[in-house]
VEXMI-78884 format. One line per 8 residues: number of its first residue (from 1); their letters; for each residue x, y, z of C-alpha. Coordinates in pm, 1 decimal. Each point is the difference from the previous one (the first is absolute). Layout:
! residues N
NUM) A) X Y Z; ... $
END
This chain:
! residues 800
1) XXXXXXXX) 0.0 0.0 0.0; 287.1 240.1 95.2; 179.0 -64.4 -328.6; -324.6 80.6 -196.1; -46.4 332.2 179.4; 370.4 83.9 -53.0; -32.5 -70.0 -372.6; -303.4 233.3 -29.6 $
9) XXXXXXXX) 181.5 275.3 187.5; 306.6 -28.1 -221.0; -211.0 17.0 -319.1; -183.0 311.3 130.2; 331.7 170.6 79.3; 124.0 -90.7 -345.3; -295.1 189.0 -154.4; -21.8 297.0 235.7 $
17) XXXXXXXX) 368.0 54.4 95.6; 237.2 -161.4 -249.6; 319.6 141.7 163.8; -79.4 -185.3 321.5; -72.8 -326.2 -180.4; 364.9 -110.1 -24.3; 54.7 22.0 371.4; -326.4 -162.3 105.8 $
25) XXXXXXXX) 45.8 -284.2 -249.7; 268.0 -148.2 225.4; -285.5 -94.1 233.4; -144.6 -247.7 -248.9; 94.3 -361.3 48.7; 48.1 -58.8 -370.6; 246.6 286.9 -24.2; 187.3 -126.4 301.8 $
33) XXXXXXXX) 23.4 -357.1 -133.3; 105.3 123.8 -343.2; 284.5 211.4 142.2; 118.3 -288.0 212.7; -2.3 -244.3 -291.2; 177.7 247.2 -229.6; 274.4 41.8 260.0; 55.6 -375.3 25.5 $
41) XXXXXXXX) 13.9 -33.0 -378.5; 254.6 277.5 -39.2; 212.2 -136.3 285.7; 7.4 -342.2 -163.0; 111.5 158.2 -327.2; 272.5 196.5 177.1; 118.3 -310.0 179.6; 38.2 -173.4 -335.7 $
49) XXXXXXXX) 203.0 294.0 -132.3; 212.6 -6.5 313.6; 73.4 -372.1 -37.2; 92.8 45.3 -366.1; 232.0 288.4 88.0; 159.1 -195.1 284.7; 73.7 -288.3 -237.5; 170.8 239.7 -238.0 $
57) XXXXXXXX) 200.1 149.2 286.9; 108.5 -343.1 123.0; 109.9 -97.9 -350.1; 203.8 319.0 -34.7; 165.0 -52.3 337.4; 97.1 -352.0 -96.1; 175.9 151.2 -299.1; 190.2 230.3 233.0 $
65) XXXXXXXX) -181.6 309.8 -124.4; -98.5 301.2 205.5; -374.0 83.0 37.8; -118.0 339.0 -119.8; -90.9 234.0 284.0; -351.8 76.0 -135.5; -73.7 -373.7 -9.4; 98.8 -41.7 363.4 $
73) XXXXXXXX) -207.7 307.6 92.8; -305.7 -135.3 -187.9; 26.1 -335.2 179.4; 17.9 179.4 332.4; -312.9 206.1 -87.0; -178.9 -309.1 -123.9; 78.7 -184.3 320.8; -130.5 293.0 205.7 $
81) XXXXXXXX) -333.8 39.1 -178.7; -57.0 -376.3 -13.2; 72.3 -29.5 369.8; -235.6 293.2 75.3; -276.0 -151.4 -215.6; 38.3 -343.2 158.8; -16.0 152.1 348.4; -311.2 199.4 -98.6 $
89) XXXXXXXX) -168.8 -311.5 -134.8; 70.9 -185.8 324.8; -129.8 290.1 208.8; -314.2 33.0 -219.6; -88.9 -361.9 54.8; -3.4 44.1 376.5; -152.7 351.4 11.5; -345.4 47.0 164.2 $
97) XXXXXXXX) -221.5 102.1 -292.0; -341.8 -19.0 188.0; -163.7 203.6 278.0; -310.2 -10.5 218.2; 73.2 -355.5 95.0; 50.0 -95.8 -361.8; -334.2 130.4 -116.8; 147.8 280.5 -212.3 $
105) XXXXXXXX) 323.4 47.1 -201.8; 270.8 219.1 154.4; -6.7 269.1 -267.6; 292.5 193.0 146.4; 229.8 -304.1 -11.6; -124.1 -98.9 -343.7; 71.3 346.5 -141.4; 351.3 3.8 150.6 $
113) XXXXXXXX) 91.1 -347.4 -125.8; -144.5 63.9 -343.2; 196.8 321.6 -43.9; 319.2 -165.8 129.0; -40.6 -291.8 -239.5; -39.6 241.3 -288.4; 304.0 202.2 110.8; 220.5 -305.9 36.1 $
121) XXXXXXXX) -114.2 -131.5 -338.8; 111.0 326.2 -158.4; 339.1 -27.9 179.1; 42.0 -354.4 -127.1; -90.5 101.9 -354.6; 247.2 289.0 13.9; 281.7 -231.2 108.0; -88.2 -255.9 -266.4 $
129) XXXXXXXX) -15.1 266.0 -271.0; 340.8 133.4 115.8; 167.0 -325.0 -108.8; 153.1 131.6 -318.4; 367.1 -108.8 -6.6; 239.8 31.4 -289.0; 205.4 -272.0 165.2; 9.9 -191.3 324.8 $
137) XXXXXXXX) 377.3 -10.9 49.8; 336.3 102.8 -137.4; 344.5 -160.5 -25.3; 283.0 114.9 224.5; 364.3 -97.9 32.1; -0.3 -269.4 268.3; 217.0 56.2 303.8; 329.6 -180.2 -50.5 $
145) XXXXXXXX) 41.7 -261.8 270.6; 373.6 63.7 -9.4; -59.5 355.8 120.0; -185.5 -114.9 309.0; 208.2 1.6 316.8; 202.3 -321.7 28.6; 40.8 -133.9 351.7; 293.1 -216.1 -113.1 $
153) XXXXXXXX) 209.2 299.4 -108.6; 281.6 80.2 240.3; 152.7 350.0 -16.6; 359.0 -117.8 38.7; 249.0 279.8 40.5; 221.3 -145.1 -274.5; -295.8 32.4 -238.9; -125.0 335.5 128.0 $
161) XXXXXXXX) 316.6 171.1 -119.6; -61.5 -130.7 -351.9; -370.9 80.8 20.6; 73.2 361.2 93.7; 246.4 31.1 -288.6; -255.4 -137.4 -244.5; -269.1 238.3 124.1; 244.5 285.5 -40.0 $
169) XXXXXXXX) 78.3 -110.3 -356.3; -372.3 -17.6 -81.3; -32.0 366.4 95.6; 292.4 95.6 -223.9; -141.9 163.2 -315.7; 295.9 -127.5 -201.7; -73.7 -366.9 81.1; -264.7 -173.1 -210.9 $
177) XXXXXXXX) 106.1 -365.9 37.9; 179.6 -168.0 289.6; 58.7 -355.0 113.1; 44.0 -239.2 291.3; 211.3 -312.0 -47.5; 110.8 -293.5 210.6; 14.7 -377.7 5.5; -313.0 -214.7 -1.2 $
185) XXXXXXXX) -179.7 -2.1 333.7; 182.0 308.0 131.4; -318.7 207.1 42.9; -12.2 227.7 -306.7; -373.5 -41.5 -53.6; -84.5 62.7 363.4; 208.4 316.6 2.4; -164.9 118.9 -322.6 $
193) XXXXXXXX) -344.4 -63.9 151.6; 93.2 202.6 306.4; 117.5 285.1 -224.3; -336.1 -14.0 -180.4; -189.2 19.9 328.7; 221.8 281.5 121.4; -33.0 224.0 -306.7; -375.8 -62.1 -8.0 $
201) XXXXXXXX) -51.4 91.8 365.5; 227.1 302.4 -32.4; -184.4 102.7 -319.3; 323.1 30.3 -199.0; -189.4 -138.8 -299.4; -363.2 16.5 -105.1; 7.3 -361.2 -117.3; 222.8 -296.5 86.2 $
209) XXXXXXXX) -9.3 -310.6 -220.9; 181.3 -321.5 95.9; 43.7 -268.2 -267.9; 201.5 -322.4 4.0; 175.9 -60.8 -331.8; 162.0 -342.8 73.8; 248.8 -193.7 -211.1; -255.9 -85.6 -269.3 $
217) XXXXXXXX) -65.6 350.3 -128.2; -358.3 37.3 -125.8; -75.5 347.1 -141.3; -378.0 -48.4 -10.2; -4.4 -121.4 359.6; 205.7 298.8 115.2; -225.9 237.4 -190.6; -306.3 -165.0 150.3 $
225) XXXXXXXX) 124.5 24.6 357.4; 86.7 366.6 -32.0; -334.3 71.8 -166.0; -193.9 -184.1 271.5; 166.8 204.1 271.2; -76.5 321.7 -184.3; -362.2 -96.1 -69.8; 60.5 -11.8 -375.2 $
233) XXXXXXXX) -196.7 -232.3 -228.4; 167.1 -93.1 -326.7; -206.2 -9.1 -318.8; 298.3 -77.0 -221.9; 125.7 -345.9 -85.1; 353.5 82.6 -118.7; 288.0 66.9 239.2; 72.8 330.1 -171.9 $
241) XXXXXXXX) -361.0 111.1 31.9; -6.2 -89.1 368.7; 333.8 179.2 43.5; -146.3 321.0 -147.1; -298.9 -12.0 234.2; 221.4 -70.5 299.5; 237.8 277.6 -101.5; -286.0 254.0 -5.3 $
249) XXXXXXXX) -138.8 -123.8 331.6; 335.2 29.0 177.7; 58.7 344.1 -153.4; -326.9 108.9 162.1; 157.3 -50.2 344.9; 197.2 299.4 117.3; 233.3 -207.0 222.3; 12.9 -377.9 -25.6 $
257) XXXXXXXX) 247.4 -264.2 119.1; 10.1 -331.0 -188.1; 187.4 -281.5 174.2; 107.6 -284.8 -228.0; 106.0 -285.5 223.4; 224.7 -290.1 -95.9; 150.8 116.8 -330.7; 216.1 -264.5 -170.1 $
265) XXXXXXXX) 74.7 158.1 -334.7; -52.7 319.5 -194.1; -360.7 118.7 6.9; -89.3 258.7 -264.2; -217.6 245.5 192.0; -128.2 161.1 -319.9; -126.8 -336.3 -123.0; -183.7 -47.5 329.4 $
273) XXXXXXXX) -137.5 355.3 -12.3; 186.4 157.7 291.1; 111.9 359.1 -59.1; 296.7 122.7 200.4; 283.1 245.9 -23.9; -77.5 271.4 -252.6; -315.4 -191.7 -94.7; -153.4 73.0 340.3 $
281) XXXXXXXX) 201.5 170.3 272.1; -261.5 -94.1 256.8; 41.6 -374.3 -59.6; 279.0 -177.9 186.3; 92.3 -367.3 -27.7; 151.6 -212.9 276.6; 146.8 -335.8 -104.1; 111.5 -301.3 200.5 $
289) XXXXXXXX) 234.6 -263.5 -141.2; 254.7 -259.7 99.2; 259.2 142.0 -235.9; 162.1 341.5 -7.2; 73.6 -58.0 -369.1; -372.8 -22.3 -71.7; -62.8 331.1 175.9; 294.3 210.0 -112.2 $
297) XXXXXXXX) 85.5 -173.7 -326.5; -332.5 -107.6 -148.6; -244.6 242.8 161.9; 238.3 297.8 37.3; -122.4 48.7 356.3; 173.5 258.3 221.5; 53.6 -6.2 293.6; -11.0 -363.0 113.2 $
305) XXXXXXXX) 1.3 -117.9 360.3; 146.3 -327.4 123.5; -176.2 -206.9 266.8; 225.1 -214.9 218.2; -59.0 -262.7 265.8; -131.1 78.2 347.2; 246.7 40.9 282.1; 0.0 -264.3 271.3 $
313) XXXXXXXX) -229.6 182.3 241.9; -250.3 92.7 -271.3; -7.2 -359.7 -120.6; -56.9 -120.9 355.6; -290.1 242.0 54.6; -163.4 -113.0 -324.5; 59.8 -363.6 91.4; -169.3 47.8 339.6 $
321) XXXXXXXX) -299.3 166.4 -159.5; -48.6 -286.5 -245.9; 73.7 -285.4 241.5; -173.3 152.9 302.9; 133.4 203.1 289.6; -25.5 -307.4 222.1; 343.9 -109.5 -118.1; 171.2 282.6 187.1 $
329) XXXXXXXX) 81.4 -77.3 360.0; -87.2 -367.3 -42.3; 188.6 -320.4 -66.3; -34.0 81.1 -371.0; 191.7 326.9 8.9; 354.2 -131.6 -43.3; -76.7 -234.0 -288.8; -238.8 256.7 -153.2 $
337) XXXXXXXX) 276.8 259.7 -3.0; 228.9 -245.5 -176.1; -267.7 -85.6 -256.4; -55.5 370.0 -68.5; 373.2 51.5 -52.6; 8.2 -278.9 -259.4; -251.4 197.2 -206.6; 281.1 255.1 -45.5 $
345) XXXXXXXX) -231.8 300.7 -5.7; -193.6 -107.7 -310.2; -363.7 95.3 74.9; -158.1 -276.5 -208.4; 201.6 -259.3 193.2; -72.8 160.7 336.4; -375.5 11.3 -63.2; -28.0 -344.7 -159.2 $
353) XXXXXXXX) 195.5 -186.3 266.8; -146.4 192.0 293.7; -355.6 -70.1 -112.5; 80.7 -364.4 -66.6; 132.3 -38.7 356.1; -284.5 187.2 170.7; -143.8 -212.5 281.5; 239.1 -285.2 -80.5 $
361) XXXXXXXX) 172.5 -204.1 270.7; 356.9 55.1 112.4; 142.0 -308.0 -170.3; -146.9 121.7 -330.5; 176.9 332.5 46.6; 329.1 -177.2 64.7; -41.1 -223.5 -302.3; -65.1 302.1 -222.5 $
369) XXXXXXXX) 309.7 174.0 137.3; 210.5 -306.0 -78.0; -128.0 -10.7 -358.0; 57.7 372.5 -49.2; 356.7 -26.7 123.3; 75.1 -298.5 -218.2; -225.8 22.5 -303.6; 71.7 -285.0 -232.5 $
377) XXXXXXXX) -0.8 36.9 -374.5; -335.7 -175.2 -7.0; -206.7 128.0 294.4; 26.3 379.5 -18.2; -296.6 29.5 -237.2; -215.4 -165.4 267.6; 136.8 207.5 289.8; -55.9 342.2 -157.3 $
385) XXXXXXXX) -233.3 -49.2 -298.5; -100.8 367.0 -32.2; 356.4 129.2 6.5; 108.8 -278.9 -232.7; -262.0 86.2 -261.6; 77.3 372.7 15.1; 373.8 -48.1 -50.7; -39.3 -279.7 -253.0 $
393) XXXXXXXX) -213.2 233.6 -208.1; 279.6 258.7 3.3; 243.7 -272.3 -104.2; -222.8 -106.1 -288.3; -11.6 359.7 -120.8; 378.2 38.6 -16.6; 107.9 66.8 -356.4; 191.6 -284.8 -160.3 $
401) XXXXXXXX) 144.7 -329.3 117.3; 338.7 158.8 68.2; -143.8 231.4 266.0; -207.7 -280.5 151.6; 301.7 -232.3 19.1; 210.7 268.1 167.9; -277.0 65.4 253.3; -24.5 -369.7 86.6 $
409) XXXXXXXX) 380.1 -33.9 15.3; 26.6 287.0 248.4; -286.2 -148.8 199.5; 113.6 -355.5 49.5; 374.2 73.1 30.8; -37.3 311.1 223.1; 252.9 181.8 -219.1; 28.3 364.0 105.1 $
417) XXXXXXXX) 272.3 157.3 -215.6; 58.1 92.1 -362.7; 324.9 -200.4 -2.0; -160.7 -323.7 120.1; -294.7 37.8 -233.7; 237.1 62.7 -291.1; 199.5 -310.6 81.7; -303.1 -229.6 28.7 $
425) XXXXXXXX) -184.7 151.9 -293.5; 297.8 -24.1 -233.9; 85.3 -348.1 122.3; -354.2 -120.1 -67.7; -14.8 177.1 -336.7; -306.5 205.3 89.4; 97.2 308.1 -200.2; -82.7 -51.8 -363.7 $
433) XXXXXXXX) 223.3 169.9 -253.8; 253.9 112.8 260.7; 362.4 -106.7 -35.9; 200.2 265.0 184.2; 13.3 42.0 377.1; -56.9 374.9 -16.5; -308.0 -56.6 -215.6; -120.8 -263.5 244.1 $
441) XXXXXXXX) 56.9 233.0 295.3; -207.1 269.9 -172.0; -272.0 -258.2 -67.0; 1.2 -108.7 365.7; -35.8 359.5 119.3; -285.6 54.0 -244.3; -183.4 -310.7 118.2; 49.7 88.2 365.8 $
449) XXXXXXXX) -133.3 348.8 -70.8; -308.2 -149.4 -166.8; -63.7 -229.4 294.5; 33.0 291.8 240.1; -236.6 206.1 -212.7; -242.8 -293.5 12.4; 39.6 -7.6 380.4; 126.9 -357.1 -15.9 $
457) XXXXXXXX) 337.6 114.1 131.6; 84.6 263.1 259.0; 288.5 238.0 47.3; 270.2 -138.8 226.5; 22.2 143.4 350.1; 342.6 141.9 -93.7; -162.8 194.5 -288.1; 284.9 -123.2 -221.6 $
465) XXXXXXXX) -93.0 -73.8 -359.5; 230.9 -303.0 12.8; -241.0 -178.1 234.9; -372.9 -64.6 24.9; -240.9 -191.9 220.9; -322.4 -196.5 -30.2; -292.9 -5.1 240.0; -18.7 -328.0 193.2 $
473) XXXXXXXX) -352.4 -80.9 -117.2; 92.2 76.6 -362.1; 301.9 -228.5 36.9; -218.0 -280.5 132.1; -230.5 36.2 -300.1; 297.0 3.2 -239.5; 139.5 -312.3 164.8; -334.1 -175.5 -30.5 $
481) XXXXXXXX) -40.4 94.3 -368.0; 358.3 -104.3 -78.6; -60.0 -338.9 159.5; -321.9 -48.2 -195.8; 119.2 129.0 -337.4; 373.6 -70.9 1.9; 51.3 -280.8 255.6; 221.6 230.0 205.5 $
489) XXXXXXXX) 49.9 -136.2 350.2; 68.7 242.0 287.2; 60.6 -106.0 358.5; 150.8 124.0 325.5; 203.8 -184.2 261.0; -307.2 -105.3 197.5; -165.4 -137.6 -309.7; 315.3 -174.8 -121.8 $
497) XXXXXXXX) 45.0 -190.7 324.2; -103.0 -357.8 -77.1; -59.5 112.3 -357.7; -220.7 -268.7 -147.7; 20.8 163.3 -342.6; 355.7 -134.4 -39.6; -135.4 -354.5 13.5; -292.5 74.2 -234.0 $
505) XXXXXXXX) 193.1 -62.6 -319.0; -297.0 60.3 -227.7; -44.9 352.6 144.1; 370.9 85.5 9.7; 42.4 -92.3 -365.1; -247.0 273.0 -95.0; 162.1 287.0 188.2; 149.0 273.1 -218.7 $
513) XXXXXXXX) 121.4 204.8 298.4; 90.7 -89.8 358.3; 41.4 286.5 248.3; 93.0 -72.5 361.0; 23.5 290.0 246.0; 185.7 26.1 334.0; 99.6 -364.9 20.4; 169.5 -84.1 329.5 $
521) XXXXXXXX) 78.0 -369.1 -21.0; 134.0 -237.0 -260.9; -323.5 -127.1 -149.2; 109.5 -36.2 -360.0; -5.9 -355.0 -140.2; 302.8 -154.9 -165.3; -164.1 6.2 -343.3; -308.4 178.8 -130.5 $
529) XXXXXXXX) -146.1 -100.7 -333.2; -129.1 321.9 -152.3; 24.0 -35.6 -377.2; -203.8 318.9 -60.4; 165.8 218.8 263.1; 115.6 338.7 -130.4; 67.2 189.2 323.2; 139.3 -110.0 335.3 $
537) XXXXXXXX) -0.8 259.9 272.9; 115.7 -95.4 351.6; 56.0 254.5 274.0; 139.8 -132.0 327.5; -76.4 163.5 330.9; 253.9 279.3 44.8; 59.7 -71.3 368.1; 61.2 -372.6 -41.0 $
545) XXXXXXXX) 154.3 -29.9 -342.9; 124.9 -358.2 23.4; -214.8 -125.5 -284.7; 189.2 -206.3 -256.8; -81.6 -151.8 -337.8; 36.5 -377.8 -48.3; 254.5 -87.5 -267.0; -251.4 -167.0 -235.9 $
553) XXXXXXXX) -276.6 250.9 58.3; 14.7 147.5 -352.6; 36.2 -332.2 -179.4; -355.4 -18.1 -137.0; -91.9 360.8 -67.3; 171.2 43.8 -332.7; -228.2 276.1 -131.5; 60.2 243.1 285.4 $
561) XXXXXXXX) 97.2 349.2 -120.4; 24.7 197.1 326.2; 154.4 -110.9 329.2; -9.9 248.8 286.7; 150.5 -113.1 331.6; 28.9 245.9 289.5; 161.6 -24.2 346.3; 101.2 -362.3 -56.9 $
569) XXXXXXXX) 303.0 -200.2 107.4; 157.9 -95.3 -333.2; 368.2 -47.0 77.2; 9.6 -238.2 -292.2; -263.5 34.8 -268.9; -179.9 -325.1 -89.3; 165.0 -164.7 -297.0; -339.9 -51.0 -167.0 $
577) XXXXXXXX) -32.6 376.6 -32.7; 246.4 -22.6 -285.8; -228.6 -218.3 -210.8; -271.9 267.0 -23.1; 64.3 72.1 -364.1; -298.0 235.6 -32.3; 83.0 214.5 302.4; -2.1 369.4 -90.1 $
585) XXXXXXXX) 10.2 174.3 336.9; 174.9 -106.6 321.0; -20.6 203.4 320.6; 190.6 -102.2 313.8; -54.2 317.8 202.3; 124.6 6.4 360.1; 100.7 -365.1 -13.0; 299.2 -163.6 164.7 $
593) XXXXXXXX) 214.3 -97.5 -296.9; 338.1 -162.7 -38.2; 31.6 -194.3 -324.4; -226.8 112.7 -284.0; 211.9 -126.9 -287.4; -287.7 -223.5 -116.6; -174.6 302.5 -146.8; 256.0 -7.0 -281.8 $
601) XXXXXXXX) -210.1 -281.2 -149.5; -306.1 228.8 -35.0; 81.3 102.2 -355.3; -333.5 176.6 -61.7; 5.7 200.2 321.7; -77.7 366.9 -62.5; -38.8 141.9 351.3; 217.5 -77.6 301.9 $
609) XXXXXXXX) -67.0 173.1 330.6; 230.6 -63.5 296.3; -101.9 311.2 192.6; 76.9 -7.3 370.9; 152.4 -347.6 -11.9; 321.5 -78.9 189.4; 183.8 -131.4 -305.2; 375.4 60.5 23.8 $
617) XXXXXXXX) 107.5 -82.1 -354.7; -176.0 31.3 -331.8; 89.4 -328.6 -168.7; 173.1 2.0 -334.9; -291.3 -209.0 -131.9; -218.6 312.8 3.8; 198.0 109.0 -304.9; -166.9 -285.1 -191.2 $
625) XXXXXXXX) -342.5 166.4 32.8; 33.7 179.6 -328.9; -375.4 70.2 -26.5; -10.7 173.8 334.6; -166.1 343.1 -31.2; -20.5 100.8 367.2; 242.0 -64.5 286.0; -84.7 131.2 346.8 $
633) XXXXXXXX) 278.7 -8.1 261.9; -128.5 275.2 228.8; 57.4 -32.2 375.6; 240.8 -293.8 -40.8; 214.2 115.8 292.7; 226.3 -303.8 4.2; 72.6 -8.7 -373.2; 378.7 34.9 -38.1 $
641) XXXXXXXX) 89.1 -186.9 -319.5; -114.2 56.4 -357.3; 246.7 -178.4 -230.2; 119.4 182.6 -312.3; -200.3 -37.8 -322.3; -313.3 -128.2 175.4; -191.0 326.0 -45.4; 142.5 75.4 -343.4 $
649) XXXXXXXX) -125.2 -337.8 -128.5; -359.7 101.0 70.3; -44.7 145.1 -346.3; -379.6 35.2 25.5; 4.6 167.0 341.3; -224.7 306.6 4.4; -28.4 78.6 369.8; 269.9 -36.1 267.8 $
657) XXXXXXXX) -62.6 95.6 363.0; 289.1 -9.0 249.7; -91.0 254.5 263.6; -48.2 97.7 267.5; 220.1 -189.3 247.9; 129.0 -253.6 -245.6; 322.3 -101.3 -173.7; 280.6 257.8 38.9 $
665) XXXXXXXX) 325.2 -179.3 -72.6; 45.9 81.6 -365.7; 346.3 -105.4 -128.0; 95.9 -110.7 353.4; 171.5 -336.5 43.4; -189.9 -234.9 232.8; 142.6 -343.6 85.7; 229.8 8.1 -296.2 $
673) XXXXXXXX) -267.5 105.2 -247.3; -11.4 351.0 -141.3; -351.5 132.2 -18.5; -171.6 135.2 -308.3; 53.2 353.7 -120.9; -267.8 260.4 -68.2; 146.8 17.5 -349.0; -188.4 -324.2 -71.6 $
681) XXXXXXXX) -327.5 191.0 10.2; 106.6 182.2 -315.4; -26.6 -331.5 -184.0; -370.0 -47.4 71.7; -159.0 130.6 -320.3; -360.2 -29.2 117.5; 41.7 153.0 346.7; -260.0 274.9 57.1 $
689) XXXXXXXX) -44.4 11.7 380.6; 280.0 2.6 255.8; 21.6 45.9 374.7; 345.5 9.1 161.9; 142.1 95.8 336.7; 379.1 35.0 -34.8; 205.4 42.3 311.5; 331.1 81.1 -170.7 $
697) XXXXXXXX) -35.5 283.3 -248.5; 331.5 -104.7 -159.2; -168.4 -304.1 -152.3; -228.4 214.5 -211.9; 95.0 -44.7 -366.2; 77.4 296.5 -221.0; -296.5 97.0 -209.9; -280.0 -164.9 193.3 $
705) XXXXXXXX) -222.9 -90.6 -299.2; -300.0 174.8 160.0; -134.6 119.1 -332.0; -130.3 -343.6 -102.4; -185.8 -60.6 326.4; -366.1 90.4 25.2; 9.7 15.5 378.4; 268.2 -39.2 259.9 $
713) XXXXXXXX) 84.8 62.9 360.3; 376.5 16.1 52.6; 145.2 102.8 333.3; 373.8 5.2 53.6; 226.6 81.9 292.7; 31.1 -78.4 367.4; -334.1 144.7 87.7; -341.2 -113.7 112.6 $
721) XXXXXXXX) -266.0 91.3 -250.7; -363.1 0.8 95.3; -187.9 -227.6 -235.4; -313.3 122.5 -172.1; -269.6 -182.4 -189.4; -6.0 257.6 -277.3; 178.7 -140.2 -302.8; 173.6 255.5 -220.3 $
729) XXXXXXXX) 340.8 61.3 -152.9; 185.6 60.1 322.7; 374.4 42.1 55.0; 157.5 74.9 338.4; 373.5 29.4 45.5; 229.5 62.1 295.6; 352.7 86.6 -111.8; 320.4 4.3 202.9 $
737) XXXXXXXX) 297.5 232.6 -18.2; 184.7 -235.8 -235.1; -264.5 9.7 -271.0; -78.2 283.4 -235.4; -335.2 1.0 -171.3; 151.7 141.6 -317.7; 280.2 -256.2 -17.1; -228.0 -296.3 42.0 $
745) XXXXXXXX) -268.5 123.3 -238.0; -245.7 -207.0 193.2; -305.1 203.6 -71.7; -192.2 39.6 -317.6; -250.4 261.4 103.9; -244.0 -43.3 -280.6; -299.2 -205.1 112.7; 66.0 7.4 376.5 $
753) XXXXXXXX) -310.5 96.5 200.0; 131.5 -15.8 356.3; 363.3 97.0 62.4; 169.3 29.3 335.6; 372.0 67.3 46.8; 205.0 1.5 321.3; 352.3 123.5 73.3; 74.4 170.0 -332.5 $
761) XXXXXXXX) 331.0 180.3 -38.7; 22.0 355.4 -126.3; 99.2 -97.1 -352.7; -291.2 -246.2 -8.6; -243.7 281.9 63.6; 123.5 200.0 -296.8; 0.5 -306.5 -222.0; -351.3 -93.8 110.6 $
769) XXXXXXXX) -133.1 351.5 -62.4; 146.9 0.0 -351.3; -147.3 -342.8 -73.1; -343.4 116.5 107.5; 25.7 290.0 -244.1; 135.7 -218.0 -279.9; -229.2 -299.7 33.8; -301.5 164.6 154.2 $
777) XXXXXXXX) -220.4 -130.3 278.8; -344.1 -27.6 -155.7; -70.3 -335.3 171.2; 160.9 81.8 333.5; -266.9 15.7 269.6; 210.6 -1.8 316.3; 353.2 118.9 62.5; 183.2 -26.6 329.7 $
785) XXXXXXXX) 358.2 110.9 70.7; 138.7 -61.8 347.5; 329.5 63.5 182.5; 173.6 200.4 -273.1; 278.5 179.5 188.4; 91.8 360.1 -89.9; -210.2 -5.4 -314.2; -363.2 -12.9 96.7 $
793) XXXXXXXX) -195.8 -6.1 319.2; 78.4 -312.8 203.2; -331.8 -147.1 -107.0; -228.8 107.3 -275.3; -282.1 -176.4 -176.5; -287.3 102.4 -211.8; -280.8 -126.3 -217.3; 45.2 90.0 -364.1 $
END
C-alpha cells in the first residue's frame, strides 16, 4: 500500500514540479534497485579490466620490464573504487530499509543508498573509461649483478694501492684505454668489478658496462651483452649493422666506462661498435688480461697495471674467511696456517682449498697439507682443480710449441737463470733455426720476456734480468702437464725414498726427462733402462752432498742429450758417461771433481759447465771436444792447471767464462807443467763472448783482440772487482809502476762500453786522452779513472 501511494506522489511531483522530480525519484524502490544493479554490473566489468591489466603487468615483469607509472596509478584507483563498491554492497545488504516495525519502507535510508549507488557507479565508470594506455611497460637496462656489492671482496691493502692508481687514471682526460694484467686466478676480475662498483657509486661515469670477452672471442655475443646493459634492442642482423647501432647508443652517453674482462687477443673495438679516443672522449675502456703483450702490444692500452699475489697475512685473512673463523685459536690453526702458506698467495688457490676444507676433520687437513707440500706429477689436478684449469688455459694459449716447451722445461726443472735455460734448451734442441750461442741467448731472453708478459713467469727477487722465478702453483701445474704430455718425471728426496718407479721398468722406459731435487741419500740404482730419456737433472742436497753416481748408471740411456748434476760427489766420473754419444750439454756445477778425463769421449758435446766445482786440473782430453761452443769455468777456486793447447783446440768455442774467482795461473809452471797462455785465445776464430779475471797484468797479450768480441768482461790486476749481472763490453785494468799503457798497447778503445783504469802514470794519461780524440768514444757509457798520481784527481769517474 505504501509503495502505491509513493508512486502516485512521485508521478504528481513529476507533473507539477519537474525540477524536484530527480531528487524524489530516489525514494522509489525501482530506482533504488536499478542503481544498485547498475553499480554491481559496472564493478564486475571493472574487475575484468583490472584482471586483464594485471596479467599484462605480470607478463611484462617476467620479461624484466618496468611498468608505466600511469598503469600503476590506474590499478591503484581501480582497487580503491572496487574496494569501496564492495564495502558499500556489503553494508547495503545489512542496512535497515524498513520502519514502523517493518510496515513501511525507510525512505530516508533508501534515498541515501540509492544516491550512493549511483555515485559509486559513476566513479567506477570513470575509472574504467580512464584505461587508455599506449603501453603497459617499457624496457630498461637491467642492473648488472656484478655491480652489486660483493661480500666476498676483500679490500686488501696490496690491491687498494693499485685500485687507487686505476681510479686516478680513469679521471685522467688523456687516458682512454687502460688495462689490468696478471696470472690466472690472481683476482683481476674481482678487482675490475670493485672498480666498476666504485666509479658507479662515486658517479664518475653515467653508465658502467661490464662484459666478459673470454678466450673464444664472439663479436655478436659481446655486442649483445653491451646492448642488453644499455637497454638497446637490435633490429639489424649483420655485425656491422649492430655495430653502428651500438656506436650511436654509446655516443649518446656523456660519460661511460666499458669494462672488457678476460681479453686473450686483439679485439677491434670499431668492429664491436665501441667508440673511444677521438671517437668519443667520454667513453673509456678498461681491459683485463693474463698477458701484458695483449694489452700493450695488441690493444695499445696505456697505462697497464700488474696484479701480484697476496702477502702472507692477506692470504691468511682470506683463508680464514673462506674456511671459517673457527680455525683460529683451535687445534686447526697451526696446520691451517701451513696450508694457507702452500697456496703461495694465489687467491684462486686460497679460496678453493679453504672452502674444500671447511668443516673437515683435522686428519683431512693434515692429509691435504701433505699433498700440497709434495704434489706428485699426477695428483695436482685433483688437489687444486680450479687453479689447475686457470693456469692450464694460459698454457694452452701460449703462442707456439717452442714457448710451451720452454715453459714446461722451466717448470719441471726449476731452472731460474738465463744461463741454465740456454744450456738445457740448446742441449735439447728446442730452438729451431738457431745455430749460434749468441742467437740462442737472444732467443732465450725473448721467450722469458714473453712468459713474463703472459704472467707465467715472475721477476726474480734480485730484479736481475739474468734470473727469473715461477709461482709455486704455476710450477706444480707445469710439472703435471709435462708428466702427462712429455713423460717428464719430477721428484724430491722424500718422494725418491723407496722409489718404486725405478723397479717399474715399463714406466721408466717411457720417461723422456728425469728430474730429482734435493736428494740426500744414495738412492740411484746401478742401471736405469731409459731408452727415450733426453734430459737427466739431479740436484743433491747442498748440506749433505755425498750423493754419488753408480758406474753403470748411464749404460742404458743412450739418447740422453742433457745431463745436469749439481752438488754431487763425483771424484771419478762414471765410465759409462763416456758412451753417451748423443750428449750435447753437460753441467757439473758445484760438484766434487777429481778425474773428469772421460768427458773427452763425448765428441758431440757442445756445452760444458764446471761452475763452482773443485776441479784442480782441466784434463788434456777437453781439447778433444772440438764441437764445444760454451765452456764455463767460473768460481772454480781450486783450478790451477790448464795444459797448453787445450783451449786453442776448441775451434768452435763461442763463449768462454773464467771469472770471477777462477783460474789465475796463466803461463805459470805447476808440478812441472807450464800452464796455457792467454795468447791461445787469439786462435779461437768463433769466440764472441769472454769473461776473464786476470791477477797478473803482465800476462795480458799485446793487442787484446777485443774488436771481434760481441761482449766481454775483462778485469785485470791485483784488485777485487765487484761483479755485476749487467753484461756489456767491460774492461777494467789496474796497472803497476812497471807497466806503461802506451807501451803495452793493451787497449783498443773502439767498442768499449765500460772502461775503468787504476794507477795510470802521467804519460798514460796523455796517451789515453789522445786516443780518445783519435778513436772517439761513441759507445763508451762509463769511464772511471782512479789513483792517477800528479795527473788527475786521485779518483775520478763519470758516466759518458
